[in-house]
Biopython code that builds the backbone (N, CA, C, O; Angstrom):
import numpy as np
from Bio.PDB.StructureBuilder import StructureBuilder

atoms = [
    (1, "UNK", "N", (6.821, 2.348, 7.436)),
    (1, "UNK", "CA", (5.747, 3.010, 8.381)),
    (1, "UNK", "C", (4.745, 4.011, 7.539)),
    (1, "UNK", "O", (5.121, 5.070, 7.037)),
    (2, "UNK", "N", (3.911, 3.687, 7.499)),
    (2, "UNK", "CA", (2.598, 4.570, 6.894)),
    (2, "UNK", "C", (1.849, 5.653, 7.943)),
    (2, "UNK", "O", (1.524, 5.279, 9.070)),
    (3, "UNK", "N", (1.638, 6.821, 7.548)),
    (3, "UNK", "CA", (0.928, 7.730, 8.489)),
    (3, "UNK", "C", (-0.399, 7.478, 7.837)),
    (3, "UNK", "O", (-0.774, 7.266, 6.684)),
    (4, "UNK", "N", (-0.976, 7.585, 9.029)),
    (4, "UNK", "CA", (-2.511, 7.469, 8.833)),
    (4, "UNK", "C", (-3.190, 8.687, 9.600)),
    (4, "UNK", "O", (-2.576, 9.367, 10.422)),
    (5, "UNK", "N", (-4.492, 8.889, 9.256)),
    (5, "UNK", "CA", (-5.459, 9.978, 10.452)),
    (5, "UNK", "C", (-6.530, 9.393, 10.720)),
    (5, "UNK", "O", (-7.124, 8.622, 9.967)),
    (6, "UNK", "N", (-6.927, 9.790, 12.057)),
    (6, "UNK", "CA", (-8.168, 9.301, 12.659)),
    (6, "UNK", "C", (-8.984, 9.959, 13.099)),
    (6, "UNK", "O", (-8.614, 10.932, 13.756)),
    (7, "UNK", "N", (-10.168, 9.756, 12.958)),
    (7, "UNK", "CA", (-11.344, 10.936, 13.378)),
    (7, "UNK", "C", (-11.412, 10.388, 14.760)),
    (7, "UNK", "O", (-10.702, 9.503, 15.237)),
    (8, "UNK", "N", (-12.654, 11.244, 15.493)),
    (8, "UNK", "CA", (-12.638, 11.027, 16.930)),
    (8, "UNK", "C", (-13.163, 9.548, 17.044)),
    (8, "UNK", "O", (-13.197, 9.106, 18.192)),
    (9, "UNK", "N", (-13.477, 8.918, 16.278)),
    (9, "UNK", "CA", (-13.932, 7.330, 16.563)),
    (9, "UNK", "C", (-13.076, 6.422, 16.225)),
    (9, "UNK", "O", (-13.352, 5.230, 16.368)),
    (10, "UNK", "N", (-11.675, 6.914, 15.629)),
    (10, "UNK", "CA", (-10.769, 6.029, 15.485)),
    (10, "UNK", "C", (-10.764, 5.459, 14.254)),
    (10, "UNK", "O", (-9.961, 4.553, 14.030)),
    (11, "UNK", "N", (-11.842, 5.986, 13.056)),
    (11, "UNK", "CA", (-11.766, 5.388, 11.956)),
    (11, "UNK", "C", (-10.608, 6.357, 10.986)),
    (11, "UNK", "O", (-10.292, 7.546, 11.031)),
    (12, "UNK", "N", (-10.240, 5.369, 10.242)),
    (12, "UNK", "CA", (-8.927, 5.877, 9.580)),
    (12, "UNK", "C", (-9.251, 6.643, 8.164)),
    (12, "UNK", "O", (-10.269, 6.456, 7.498)),
    (13, "UNK", "N", (-8.462, 7.306, 7.925)),
    (13, "UNK", "CA", (-8.299, 8.348, 6.765)),
    (13, "UNK", "C", (-6.932, 8.169, 6.149)),
    (13, "UNK", "O", (-5.952, 7.825, 6.810)),
    (14, "UNK", "N", (-6.913, 8.372, 5.084)),
    (14, "UNK", "CA", (-5.272, 8.372, 4.483)),
    (14, "UNK", "C", (-4.846, 9.806, 4.134)),
    (14, "UNK", "O", (-3.717, 9.970, 3.673)),
    (15, "UNK", "N", (-5.588, 10.760, 4.301)),
    (15, "UNK", "CA", (-5.093, 12.210, 4.068)),
    (15, "UNK", "C", (-5.735, 12.838, 5.430)),
    (15, "UNK", "O", (-6.881, 12.610, 5.815)),
    (16, "UNK", "N", (-4.826, 13.632, 6.057)),
    (16, "UNK", "CA", (-5.245, 14.629, 7.314)),
    (16, "UNK", "C", (-5.963, 15.828, 6.478)),
    (16, "UNK", "O", (-5.789, 16.078, 5.286)),
    (17, "UNK", "N", (-6.844, 16.532, 7.430)),
    (17, "UNK", "CA", (-7.747, 17.887, 7.161)),
    (17, "UNK", "C", (-7.509, 18.726, 8.051)),
    (17, "UNK", "O", (-8.159, 19.772, 8.080)),
    (18, "UNK", "N", (-6.360, 18.413, 9.132)),
    (18, "UNK", "CA", (-6.222, 19.224, 10.197)),
    (18, "UNK", "C", (-7.236, 19.119, 11.371)),
    (18, "UNK", "O", (-7.193, 19.905, 12.317)),
    (19, "UNK", "N", (-8.158, 18.111, 11.274)),
    (19, "UNK", "CA", (-8.872, 17.967, 12.626)),
    (19, "UNK", "C", (-8.758, 16.302, 12.957)),
    (19, "UNK", "O", (-9.456, 15.673, 13.752)),
    (20, "UNK", "N", (-7.891, 15.893, 12.279)),
    (20, "UNK", "CA", (-7.851, 14.607, 12.502)),
    (20, "UNK", "C", (-6.389, 14.208, 13.486)),
    (20, "UNK", "O", (-5.565, 15.060, 13.818)),
    (21, "UNK", "N", (-6.312, 12.923, 13.799)),
    (21, "UNK", "CA", (-5.142, 12.771, 14.708)),
    (21, "UNK", "C", (-4.343, 11.752, 13.794)),
    (21, "UNK", "O", (-4.858, 10.759, 13.279)),
    (22, "UNK", "N", (-2.743, 12.205, 13.633)),
    (22, "UNK", "CA", (-2.134, 11.306, 12.841)),
    (22, "UNK", "C", (-1.512, 10.400, 13.725)),
    (22, "UNK", "O", (-1.362, 10.692, 14.911)),
    (23, "UNK", "N", (-1.036, 9.033, 13.121)),
    (23, "UNK", "CA", (-0.338, 8.088, 13.724)),
    (23, "UNK", "C", (0.481, 7.319, 12.514)),
    (23, "UNK", "O", (0.197, 7.221, 11.320)),
    (24, "UNK", "N", (1.461, 6.875, 13.169)),
    (24, "UNK", "CA", (2.276, 5.758, 12.227)),
    (24, "UNK", "C", (2.149, 4.664, 12.727)),
    (24, "UNK", "O", (2.155, 4.427, 13.935)),
    (25, "UNK", "N", (1.972, 3.591, 11.508)),
    (25, "UNK", "CA", (2.022, 2.163, 11.831)),
    (25, "UNK", "C", (2.511, 1.482, 10.609)),
    (25, "UNK", "O", (2.546, 2.091, 9.540)),
    (26, "UNK", "N", (2.861, 0.347, 10.705)),
    (26, "UNK", "CA", (3.400, -0.274, 9.547)),
    (26, "UNK", "C", (2.263, -1.371, 9.333)),
    (26, "UNK", "O", (2.293, -2.165, 8.392)),
    (27, "UNK", "N", (1.286, -1.340, 10.268)),
    (27, "UNK", "CA", (-0.013, -2.056, 9.865)),
    (27, "UNK", "C", (-0.791, -2.258, 8.328)),
    (27, "UNK", "O", (-1.308, -3.234, 7.784)),
    (28, "UNK", "N", (-0.598, -0.831, 7.927)),
    (28, "UNK", "CA", (-1.055, -0.731, 6.611)),
    (28, "UNK", "C", (-0.172, -0.469, 5.486)),
    (28, "UNK", "O", (-0.505, 0.144, 4.471)),
    (29, "UNK", "N", (1.003, -0.982, 5.727)),
    (29, "UNK", "CA", (2.072, -0.710, 4.814)),
    (29, "UNK", "C", (1.690, -1.675, 3.739)),
    (29, "UNK", "O", (1.283, -2.807, 4.000)),
    (30, "UNK", "N", (1.835, -1.181, 2.448)),
    (30, "UNK", "CA", (1.093, -1.896, 1.010)),
    (30, "UNK", "C", (-0.117, -1.949, 0.970)),
    (30, "UNK", "O", (-0.535, -2.716, 0.102)),
    (31, "UNK", "N", (-0.959, -1.383, 1.629)),
    (31, "UNK", "CA", (-2.580, -1.385, 1.494)),
    (31, "UNK", "C", (-3.004, -0.217, 0.747)),
    (31, "UNK", "O", (-2.495, 0.894, 0.897)),
    (32, "UNK", "N", (-3.999, -0.499, -0.107)),
    (32, "UNK", "CA", (-4.587, 0.541, -0.618)),
    (32, "UNK", "C", (-5.634, 1.434, 0.304)),
    (32, "UNK", "O", (-6.198, 1.046, 1.328)),
    (33, "UNK", "N", (-5.746, 2.743, -0.333)),
    (33, "UNK", "CA", (-6.625, 3.632, 0.391)),
    (33, "UNK", "C", (-7.854, 3.407, 0.977)),
    (33, "UNK", "O", (-8.195, 3.901, 2.052)),
    (34, "UNK", "N", (-8.630, 2.563, 0.193)),
    (34, "UNK", "CA", (-9.578, 2.095, 0.418)),
    (34, "UNK", "C", (-9.795, 1.048, 1.546)),
    (34, "UNK", "O", (-10.807, 0.989, 2.244)),
    (35, "UNK", "N", (-8.613, 0.154, 1.642)),
    (35, "UNK", "CA", (-8.591, -0.893, 2.616)),
    (35, "UNK", "C", (-8.266, -0.051, 4.016)),
    (35, "UNK", "O", (-8.740, -0.415, 5.092)),
    (36, "UNK", "N", (-7.478, 1.019, 3.894)),
    (36, "UNK", "CA", (-7.177, 1.586, 4.959)),
    (36, "UNK", "C", (-8.175, 2.261, 5.569)),
    (36, "UNK", "O", (-8.280, 2.248, 6.795)),
    (37, "UNK", "N", (-9.091, 2.985, 4.707)),
    (37, "UNK", "CA", (-10.295, 3.793, 5.314)),
    (37, "UNK", "C", (-11.433, 2.944, 5.654)),
    (37, "UNK", "O", (-12.482, 3.382, 6.124)),
    (38, "UNK", "N", (-11.192, 1.702, 5.399)),
    (38, "UNK", "CA", (-12.424, 0.746, 5.890)),
    (38, "UNK", "C", (-11.848, 0.363, 7.535)),
    (38, "UNK", "O", (-12.590, -0.274, 8.283)),
    (39, "UNK", "N", (-10.706, 0.739, 7.919)),
    (39, "UNK", "CA", (-10.465, 0.394, 9.346)),
    (39, "UNK", "C", (-10.673, 1.490, 10.286)),
    (39, "UNK", "O", (-10.772, 2.699, 10.078)),
    (40, "UNK", "N", (-10.727, 0.707, 11.530)),
    (40, "UNK", "CA", (-10.485, 1.445, 12.855)),
    (40, "UNK", "C", (-9.037, 1.152, 13.377)),
    (40, "UNK", "O", (-8.504, 0.043, 13.395)),
    (41, "UNK", "N", (-8.563, 2.184, 13.746)),
    (41, "UNK", "CA", (-6.921, 1.782, 14.375)),
    (41, "UNK", "C", (-6.791, 2.726, 15.655)),
    (41, "UNK", "O", (-6.650, 3.946, 15.573)),
    (42, "UNK", "N", (-6.858, 1.976, 16.903)),
    (42, "UNK", "CA", (-6.378, 2.297, 18.136)),
    (42, "UNK", "C", (-4.795, 2.505, 18.291)),
    (42, "UNK", "O", (-4.104, 1.489, 18.208)),
    (43, "UNK", "N", (-4.188, 3.693, 18.502)),
    (43, "UNK", "CA", (-2.877, 3.731, 18.761)),
    (43, "UNK", "C", (-2.573, 3.013, 20.036)),
    (43, "UNK", "O", (-3.474, 2.792, 20.844)),
    (44, "UNK", "N", (-1.090, 2.565, 20.292)),
    (44, "UNK", "CA", (-0.600, 2.260, 21.695)),
    (44, "UNK", "C", (-0.943, 3.290, 22.592)),
    (44, "UNK", "O", (-0.781, 4.488, 22.361)),
    (45, "UNK", "N", (-1.373, 2.852, 23.522)),
    (45, "UNK", "CA", (-1.506, 3.923, 24.902)),
    (45, "UNK", "C", (-2.999, 4.741, 24.983)),
    (45, "UNK", "O", (-3.255, 5.577, 25.849)),
    (46, "UNK", "N", (-4.002, 4.295, 23.816)),
    (46, "UNK", "CA", (-5.212, 5.006, 23.640)),
    (46, "UNK", "C", (-6.218, 3.800, 23.715)),
    (46, "UNK", "O", (-5.874, 2.650, 23.444)),
    (47, "UNK", "N", (-7.540, 4.167, 24.120)),
    (47, "UNK", "CA", (-8.474, 3.016, 23.959)),
    (47, "UNK", "C", (-9.572, 3.718, 23.338)),
    (47, "UNK", "O", (-9.719, 4.940, 23.329)),
    (48, "UNK", "N", (-10.483, 2.684, 22.717)),
    (48, "UNK", "CA", (-11.811, 3.284, 22.210)),
    (48, "UNK", "C", (-12.670, 2.528, 22.797)),
    (48, "UNK", "O", (-12.280, 1.414, 23.148)),
    (49, "UNK", "N", (-13.983, 2.902, 23.046)),
    (49, "UNK", "CA", (-15.095, 2.229, 23.453)),
    (49, "UNK", "C", (-16.073, 1.869, 22.712)),
    (49, "UNK", "O", (-16.595, 2.843, 22.171)),
    (50, "UNK", "N", (-16.553, 0.875, 22.450)),
    (50, "UNK", "CA", (-17.534, 0.224, 21.537)),
    (50, "UNK", "C", (-19.091, 0.881, 22.035)),
    (50, "UNK", "O", (-19.299, 1.167, 23.215)),
    (51, "UNK", "N", (-19.993, 1.042, 21.095)),
    (51, "UNK", "CA", (-21.379, 1.680, 21.673)),
    (51, "UNK", "C", (-21.829, 0.250, 22.735)),
    (51, "UNK", "O", (-22.521, 0.516, 23.718)),
    (52, "UNK", "N", (-21.581, -0.647, 22.593)),
    (52, "UNK", "CA", (-21.896, -1.489, 23.705)),
    (52, "UNK", "C", (-21.342, -1.539, 25.209)),
    (52, "UNK", "O", (-21.809, -2.082, 26.210)),
    (53, "UNK", "N", (-20.311, -0.867, 25.034)),
    (53, "UNK", "CA", (-19.424, -0.449, 26.188)),
    (53, "UNK", "C", (-18.171, -1.365, 26.352)),
    (53, "UNK", "O", (-17.484, -1.472, 27.368)),
    (54, "UNK", "N", (-17.992, -2.053, 25.069)),
    (54, "UNK", "CA", (-16.627, -2.989, 25.022)),
    (54, "UNK", "C", (-15.354, -1.877, 25.116)),
    (54, "UNK", "O", (-15.458, -0.803, 24.522)),
    (55, "UNK", "N", (-14.388, -2.140, 25.744)),
    (55, "UNK", "CA", (-13.483, -1.254, 25.539)),
    (55, "UNK", "C", (-12.137, -2.289, 24.765)),
    (55, "UNK", "O", (-11.862, -3.466, 24.997)),
    (56, "UNK", "N", (-11.473, -1.293, 23.774)),
    (56, "UNK", "CA", (-10.513, -1.914, 23.153)),
    (56, "UNK", "C", (-9.070, -1.093, 23.307)),
    (56, "UNK", "O", (-8.978, -0.023, 22.705)),
    (57, "UNK", "N", (-8.126, -1.491, 23.969)),
    (57, "UNK", "CA", (-6.945, -1.171, 24.129)),
    (57, "UNK", "C", (-6.057, -0.932, 22.898)),
    (57, "UNK", "O", (-6.100, -1.854, 22.083)),
    (58, "UNK", "N", (-5.377, -0.046, 22.629)),
    (58, "UNK", "CA", (-4.136, -0.058, 21.594)),
    (58, "UNK", "C", (-3.082, -0.643, 21.754)),
    (58, "UNK", "O", (-2.824, -0.799, 22.947)),
    (59, "UNK", "N", (-2.315, -1.059, 21.043)),
    (59, "UNK", "CA", (-2.416, -1.132, 19.555)),
    (59, "UNK", "C", (-3.706, -2.192, 19.166)),
    (59, "UNK", "O", (-3.893, -3.330, 19.595)),
    (60, "UNK", "N", (-4.500, -1.426, 18.231)),
    (60, "UNK", "CA", (-5.640, -2.267, 17.698)),
    (60, "UNK", "C", (-6.072, -1.773, 16.439)),
    (60, "UNK", "O", (-6.293, -0.573, 16.280)),
    (61, "UNK", "N", (-6.216, -2.651, 15.487)),
    (61, "UNK", "CA", (-6.762, -2.482, 13.917)),
    (61, "UNK", "C", (-7.954, -3.433, 13.764)),
    (61, "UNK", "O", (-7.926, -4.522, 14.337)),
    (62, "UNK", "N", (-8.951, -3.082, 13.049)),
    (62, "UNK", "CA", (-10.100, -3.614, 13.323)),
    (62, "UNK", "C", (-11.069, -2.983, 11.702)),
    (62, "UNK", "O", (-11.247, -1.798, 11.417)),
    (63, "UNK", "N", (-11.502, -4.093, 10.957)),
    (63, "UNK", "CA", (-12.280, -3.456, 9.960)),
    (63, "UNK", "C", (-13.754, -2.894, 10.564)),
    (63, "UNK", "O", (-14.370, -3.615, 11.349)),
    (64, "UNK", "N", (-14.205, -1.799, 10.236)),
    (64, "UNK", "CA", (-15.425, -1.230, 10.376)),
    (64, "UNK", "C", (-16.488, -1.615, 9.402)),
    (64, "UNK", "O", (-17.630, -2.003, 9.651)),
    (65, "UNK", "N", (-15.749, -1.390, 7.938)),
    (65, "UNK", "CA", (-16.594, -1.624, 6.837)),
    (65, "UNK", "C", (-16.666, -3.054, 6.645)),
    (65, "UNK", "O", (-15.877, -3.739, 7.294)),
    (66, "UNK", "N", (-17.490, -3.626, 5.855)),
    (66, "UNK", "CA", (-17.462, -5.175, 5.733)),
    (66, "UNK", "C", (-16.093, -5.566, 4.929)),
    (66, "UNK", "O", (-15.673, -5.026, 3.906)),
    (67, "UNK", "N", (-15.550, -6.567, 5.607)),
    (67, "UNK", "CA", (-13.969, -7.003, 5.304)),
    (67, "UNK", "C", (-14.116, -7.625, 3.729)),
    (67, "UNK", "O", (-13.260, -7.432, 2.866)),
    (68, "UNK", "N", (-15.359, -8.405, 3.516)),
    (68, "UNK", "CA", (-14.769, -8.658, 1.897)),
    (68, "UNK", "C", (-14.885, -7.738, 0.958)),
    (68, "UNK", "O", (-14.492, -7.960, -0.188)),
    (69, "UNK", "N", (-15.449, -6.562, 1.329)),
    (69, "UNK", "CA", (-15.340, -5.582, 0.222)),
    (69, "UNK", "C", (-13.798, -4.803, 0.158)),
    (69, "UNK", "O", (-13.193, -4.475, -0.863)),
    (70, "UNK", "N", (-13.377, -4.622, 1.570)),
    (70, "UNK", "CA", (-11.965, -4.463, 1.868)),
    (70, "UNK", "C", (-11.239, -5.392, 1.261)),
    (70, "UNK", "O", (-10.437, -4.930, 0.449)),
    (71, "UNK", "N", (-11.249, -6.592, 1.384)),
    (71, "UNK", "CA", (-10.366, -7.571, 0.627)),
    (71, "UNK", "C", (-10.491, -7.352, -0.866)),
    (71, "UNK", "O", (-9.405, -7.277, -1.440)),
    (72, "UNK", "N", (-11.413, -7.249, -1.518)),
    (72, "UNK", "CA", (-11.841, -7.075, -2.671)),
    (72, "UNK", "C", (-11.099, -6.044, -3.187)),
    (72, "UNK", "O", (-10.431, -6.241, -4.202)),
    (73, "UNK", "N", (-11.116, -4.702, -2.510)),
    (73, "UNK", "CA", (-10.418, -3.453, -2.893)),
    (73, "UNK", "C", (-8.901, -3.731, -3.020)),
    (73, "UNK", "O", (-8.184, -3.349, -3.944)),
    (74, "UNK", "N", (-8.554, -4.410, -2.016)),
    (74, "UNK", "CA", (-6.866, -4.933, -1.823)),
    (74, "UNK", "C", (-6.503, -5.366, -2.850)),
    (74, "UNK", "O", (-5.631, -4.810, -3.517)),
    (75, "UNK", "N", (-7.281, -6.796, -3.310)),
    (75, "UNK", "CA", (-6.907, -7.590, -4.410)),
    (75, "UNK", "C", (-6.930, -6.910, -5.580)),
    (75, "UNK", "O", (-6.008, -7.070, -6.380)),
    (76, "UNK", "N", (-7.932, -6.094, -5.841)),
    (76, "UNK", "CA", (-7.710, -5.084, -7.098)),
    (76, "UNK", "C", (-6.579, -4.415, -7.287)),
    (76, "UNK", "O", (-5.914, -4.481, -8.322)),
    (77, "UNK", "N", (-6.262, -3.640, -6.160)),
    (77, "UNK", "CA", (-4.967, -2.914, -6.198)),
    (77, "UNK", "C", (-3.678, -3.475, -6.408)),
    (77, "UNK", "O", (-2.760, -2.923, -7.015)),
    (78, "UNK", "N", (-3.647, -4.967, -5.703)),
    (78, "UNK", "CA", (-2.471, -5.731, -5.988)),
    (78, "UNK", "C", (-2.325, -6.192, -7.285)),
    (78, "UNK", "O", (-1.215, -6.213, -7.818)),
    (79, "UNK", "N", (-3.550, -6.648, -7.973)),
    (79, "UNK", "CA", (-3.517, -7.002, -9.229)),
    (79, "UNK", "C", (-2.952, -5.799, -10.216)),
    (79, "UNK", "O", (-2.083, -6.037, -11.055)),
    (80, "UNK", "N", (-3.503, -4.537, -10.042)),
    (80, "UNK", "CA", (-3.049, -3.537, -10.844)),
    (80, "UNK", "C", (-1.327, -3.223, -10.720)),
    (80, "UNK", "O", (-0.566, -2.821, -11.601)),
    (81, "UNK", "N", (-1.026, -3.582, -9.229)),
    (81, "UNK", "CA", (0.335, -3.366, -9.104)),
    (81, "UNK", "C", (1.106, -4.394, -9.958)),
    (81, "UNK", "O", (2.018, -4.084, -10.724)),
    (82, "UNK", "N", (0.605, -5.782, -9.733)),
    (82, "UNK", "CA", (1.340, -6.741, -10.607)),
    (82, "UNK", "C", (1.351, -6.393, -11.961)),
    (82, "UNK", "O", (2.416, -6.683, -12.507)),
    (83, "UNK", "N", (0.404, -5.794, -12.782)),
    (83, "UNK", "CA", (0.151, -5.485, -14.299)),
    (83, "UNK", "C", (1.497, -4.403, -14.363)),
    (83, "UNK", "O", (2.389, -4.462, -15.209)),
    (84, "UNK", "N", (1.423, -3.624, -13.492)),
    (84, "UNK", "CA", (2.387, -2.400, -13.726)),
    (84, "UNK", "C", (3.699, -2.874, -13.527)),
    (84, "UNK", "O", (4.622, -2.370, -14.167)),
    (85, "UNK", "N", (3.910, -3.852, -12.655)),
    (85, "UNK", "CA", (5.345, -4.581, -12.713)),
    (85, "UNK", "C", (5.941, -5.225, -13.858)),
    (85, "UNK", "O", (7.084, -5.118, -14.301)),
    (86, "UNK", "N", (4.742, -6.066, -14.348)),
    (86, "UNK", "CA", (5.044, -6.933, -15.441)),
    (86, "UNK", "C", (5.358, -6.052, -16.888)),
    (86, "UNK", "O", (6.122, -6.413, -17.782)),
    (87, "UNK", "N", (4.555, -4.809, -16.852)),
    (87, "UNK", "CA", (4.835, -4.043, -17.995)),
    (87, "UNK", "C", (6.231, -3.253, -18.111)),
    (87, "UNK", "O", (6.827, -2.944, -19.142)),
    (88, "UNK", "N", (6.651, -2.969, -16.554)),
    (88, "UNK", "CA", (7.776, -2.480, -16.231)),
    (88, "UNK", "C", (8.958, -3.461, -16.881)),
    (88, "UNK", "O", (9.883, -3.063, -17.589)),
    (89, "UNK", "N", (8.740, -4.662, -16.525)),
    (89, "UNK", "CA", (9.822, -5.623, -16.618)),
    (89, "UNK", "C", (9.878, -5.983, -17.992)),
    (89, "UNK", "O", (10.978, -6.166, -18.512)),
    (90, "UNK", "N", (8.856, -6.104, -18.625)),
    (90, "UNK", "CA", (8.896, -6.278, -20.134)),
    (90, "UNK", "C", (9.629, -5.102, -20.848)),
    (90, "UNK", "O", (10.180, -5.228, -21.941)),
    (91, "UNK", "N", (9.584, -3.983, -20.151)),
    (91, "UNK", "CA", (10.249, -2.671, -20.725)),
    (91, "UNK", "C", (11.743, -2.747, -20.673)),
    (91, "UNK", "O", (12.487, -2.387, -21.585)),
    (92, "UNK", "N", (12.226, -3.397, -19.184)),
    (92, "UNK", "CA", (13.476, -3.323, -18.853)),
    (92, "UNK", "C", (14.168, -4.601, -19.771)),
    (92, "UNK", "O", (15.179, -4.375, -20.437)),
    (93, "UNK", "N", (13.668, -5.680, -19.752)),
    (93, "UNK", "CA", (13.922, -6.831, -20.750)),
    (93, "UNK", "C", (14.249, -6.356, -21.919)),
    (93, "UNK", "O", (15.379, -6.625, -22.326)),
    (94, "UNK", "N", (13.405, -5.579, -22.710)),
    (94, "UNK", "CA", (13.506, -5.353, -24.138)),
    (94, "UNK", "C", (14.597, -4.207, -24.249)),
    (94, "UNK", "O", (15.123, -4.003, -25.343)),
    (95, "UNK", "N", (14.966, -3.417, -23.080)),
    (95, "UNK", "CA", (16.077, -2.487, -23.053)),
    (95, "UNK", "C", (17.261, -3.062, -22.954)),
    (95, "UNK", "O", (18.233, -2.582, -23.537)),
    (96, "UNK", "N", (17.336, -4.072, -22.270)),
    (96, "UNK", "CA", (18.900, -4.827, -21.859)),
    (96, "UNK", "C", (18.729, -5.709, -22.901)),
    (96, "UNK", "O", (19.841, -6.231, -22.975)),
    (97, "UNK", "N", (17.961, -6.262, -23.852)),
    (97, "UNK", "CA", (18.295, -6.915, -25.028)),
    (97, "UNK", "C", (18.827, -5.996, -26.241)),
    (97, "UNK", "O", (19.676, -6.373, -27.049)),
    (98, "UNK", "N", (18.237, -4.804, -26.247)),
    (98, "UNK", "CA", (18.553, -3.828, -27.141)),
    (98, "UNK", "C", (20.167, -3.445, -26.913)),
    (98, "UNK", "O", (20.951, -3.327, -27.855)),
    (99, "UNK", "N", (20.537, -3.269, -25.492)),
    (99, "UNK", "CA", (21.861, -2.945, -25.071)),
    (99, "UNK", "C", (22.780, -4.181, -25.487)),
    (99, "UNK", "O", (23.801, -3.924, -26.125)),
    (100, "UNK", "N", (22.492, -5.477, -25.175)),
    (100, "UNK", "CA", (23.132, -6.419, -25.400)),
    (100, "UNK", "C", (23.547, -6.437, -26.912)),
    (100, "UNK", "O", (24.721, -6.522, -27.275)),
    (101, "UNK", "N", (22.339, -6.339, -27.866)),
    (101, "UNK", "CA", (22.565, -6.356, -29.283)),
    (101, "UNK", "C", (23.662, -5.112, -29.607)),
    (101, "UNK", "O", (24.541, -5.431, -30.407)),
    (102, "UNK", "N", (23.698, -4.194, -29.259)),
    (102, "UNK", "CA", (24.284, -2.980, -29.578)),
    (102, "UNK", "C", (25.790, -3.372, -29.066)),
    (102, "UNK", "O", (26.709, -3.329, -29.883)),
    (103, "UNK", "N", (25.990, -3.681, -27.972)),
    (103, "UNK", "CA", (27.456, -4.155, -27.753)),
    (103, "UNK", "C", (28.047, -5.544, -28.436)),
    (103, "UNK", "O", (29.242, -5.810, -28.561)),
    (104, "UNK", "N", (27.011, -6.309, -28.817)),
    (104, "UNK", "CA", (27.511, -7.227, -29.585)),
    (104, "UNK", "C", (27.918, -6.926, -31.073)),
    (104, "UNK", "O", (28.825, -7.459, -31.713)),
    (105, "UNK", "N", (27.119, -6.038, -31.440)),
    (105, "UNK", "CA", (27.416, -5.330, -32.743)),
    (105, "UNK", "C", (28.832, -4.461, -32.847)),
    (105, "UNK", "O", (29.619, -4.465, -33.794)),
    (106, "UNK", "N", (28.916, -3.835, -31.802)),
    (106, "UNK", "CA", (30.072, -3.143, -31.506)),
    (106, "UNK", "C", (31.404, -3.952, -31.500)),
    (106, "UNK", "O", (32.336, -3.703, -32.265)),
    (107, "UNK", "N", (31.407, -4.765, -30.734)),
    (107, "UNK", "CA", (32.255, -5.750, -30.628)),
    (107, "UNK", "C", (32.674, -6.788, -32.033)),
    (107, "UNK", "O", (33.788, -7.296, -32.162)),
    (108, "UNK", "N", (31.849, -6.916, -32.744)),
    (108, "UNK", "CA", (32.049, -7.585, -34.035)),
    (108, "UNK", "C", (32.575, -6.650, -35.011)),
    (108, "UNK", "O", (33.421, -7.077, -35.798)),
    (109, "UNK", "N", (32.248, -5.586, -35.072)),
    (109, "UNK", "CA", (32.706, -4.242, -35.648)),
    (109, "UNK", "C", (34.131, -3.966, -35.304)),
    (109, "UNK", "O", (34.940, -3.682, -36.187)),
    (110, "UNK", "N", (34.475, -4.045, -33.980)),
    (110, "UNK", "CA", (35.874, -3.776, -33.474)),
    (110, "UNK", "C", (36.789, -4.862, -33.753)),
    (110, "UNK", "O", (38.011, -4.734, -33.688)),
    (111, "UNK", "N", (36.162, -5.983, -34.079)),
    (111, "UNK", "CA", (37.137, -7.059, -34.383)),
    (111, "UNK", "C", (37.274, -7.339, -36.122)),
    (111, "UNK", "O", (38.085, -8.041, -36.726)),
    (112, "UNK", "N", (36.274, -6.593, -36.579)),
    (112, "UNK", "CA", (36.306, -6.447, -38.331)),
    (112, "UNK", "C", (35.667, -7.524, -38.662)),
    (112, "UNK", "O", (36.207, -8.129, -39.587)),
    (113, "UNK", "N", (34.673, -8.014, -38.234)),
    (113, "UNK", "CA", (33.577, -9.210, -38.558)),
    (113, "UNK", "C", (32.308, -8.401, -38.927)),
    (113, "UNK", "O", (31.269, -8.987, -39.232)),
]
sb = StructureBuilder()
sb.init_structure("model")
sb.init_model(0)
sb.init_chain("A")
sb.init_seg("    ")
for serial, (resi, resn, name, xyz) in enumerate(atoms, 1):
    if name == "N":
        sb.init_residue(resn, " ", resi, " ")
    sb.init_atom(name, np.array(xyz, "f"), 0.0, 1.0, " ", f" {name:<3s}", serial, name[0])
structure = sb.get_structure()
């Protein structure tokens, strides 16, 4: 669950400032801040009325910024995460290889080889 903060027009923010309403949702789990802040979120039990009079009842999440821009930001965020994980994996593999080599050399030494 991620805590988001909404203004009076239900536009999302990732950081509260004392004037925003907090809500928890899993809709934004794994999403970057730019993606979250491009959405409007209406919690369960509340409703938002659009300028043309259309009423939307919660739970509702919908982009208010161009979706293509939000998708682009999210994809870049995910590429960065993948790159970080690849770096971490390479480090772990290197560390494991070094540990295996140390154990192997220790075993050889104990066997007098």
